C-alpha positions as CSV (number, residue, x, y, z in Angstrom):
1,M,13.3,78.9,217.6
2,S,14.4,75.4,218.4
3,Y,17.8,73.8,219.9
4,V,18.8,70.8,218.5
5,C,21.0,68.4,220.5
6,P,24.0,68.1,218.4
7,H,24.7,64.3,219.9
8,C,21.0,63.0,219.3
9,Q,19.3,65.7,217.0
10,K,16.4,66.0,219.7
11,S,14.9,69.3,219.1
12,L,14.4,71.3,222.7
13,K,12.4,74.6,223.1
14,T,15.1,76.7,225.1
15,K,19.0,76.8,225.3
16,G,18.6,75.7,228.8
17,S,17.0,72.7,228.3
18,L,19.5,72.1,225.8
19,G,22.1,72.0,228.3
20,S,20.0,70.1,230.9
21,H,19.6,67.2,228.2
22,I,23.2,66.9,227.2
23,A,24.1,67.0,230.7
24,K,21.6,63.9,231.9
25,L,22.0,62.0,228.3
26,H,25.4,63.0,227.2
27,S,28.0,63.9,229.9
28,D,30.0,61.4,228.8
29,K,30.1,62.4,225.0
30,S,31.7,66.0,225.4
31,S,32.0,68.4,227.9
32,A,31.5,71.2,225.3
33,P,29.7,73.8,225.8
34,V,26.2,74.2,223.9
35,P,26.8,75.6,220.6
36,D,25.1,79.0,220.1
37,Q,22.5,78.0,217.5
38,E,20.5,81.6,217.3
39,N,23.8,83.0,215.5
40,Q,23.9,79.9,213.1
41,A,22.6,80.0,209.5
42,A,19.3,78.3,209.0
43,P,19.4,75.4,207.0
44,T,19.3,75.6,202.8
45,E,16.8,74.1,201.1
46,T,17.6,72.9,197.6
47,L,15.4,73.5,195.0
48,E,15.1,71.9,191.6
49,I,14.8,73.8,188.3
50,E,14.6,72.9,184.9
51,A,16.7,74.2,181.9
52,P,14.6,76.0,179.2
53,P,13.4,74.3,176.5
54,E,16.3,73.5,173.6
55,P,15.3,75.2,170.7
56,T,14.8,72.6,167.6
57,S,15.5,75.0,164.8
58,G,18.3,77.6,164.6
59,Y,15.8,80.3,165.8
60,H,14.4,81.4,169.2
61,C,11.9,83.9,170.8
62,I,14.3,86.5,172.7
63,D,11.5,87.1,174.9
64,C,10.3,83.6,176.0
65,G,13.0,81.2,174.2
66,A,10.2,79.2,172.4
67,A,11.6,77.3,169.2
68,L,10.7,79.5,165.6
69,D,10.8,78.5,162.3
70,K,12.4,81.3,160.1
71,G,9.3,83.6,159.4
72,Q,7.2,82.0,161.8
73,T,4.8,84.9,163.4
74,P,3.4,84.8,166.2
75,C,5.5,83.3,168.4
76,P,4.0,80.0,169.9
77,G,5.4,80.4,173.4
78,C,4.2,84.3,174.3
79,G,2.6,85.3,171.2
80,G,5.3,88.0,170.4
81,E,5.7,89.6,166.9
82,P,9.7,88.7,165.8
83,N,11.1,91.1,163.8
84,W,12.5,88.6,160.9
85,S,13.6,92.0,159.2
86,L,16.9,91.7,161.4
87,V,17.5,87.7,160.3
88,E,20.0,87.3,157.3
């Protein structure tokens, strides 16, 4: 685990070295105690995802979401066999 200086974002290996760093380089900025970074949540990473493809017809596969024409079998997306007898 590393500790990050709240003033300059320098990464330090120990909590003690962070305290020394702040005392030496940032004593004029703050006399606040060294934050307890062990109990802070790790930064989160933003993930980009894509929305499923929009069906081009009024029908889509219930298993994979691929667009289907009425009566089309097998599904071009997953190879499944749609049950068209349930469609009016």
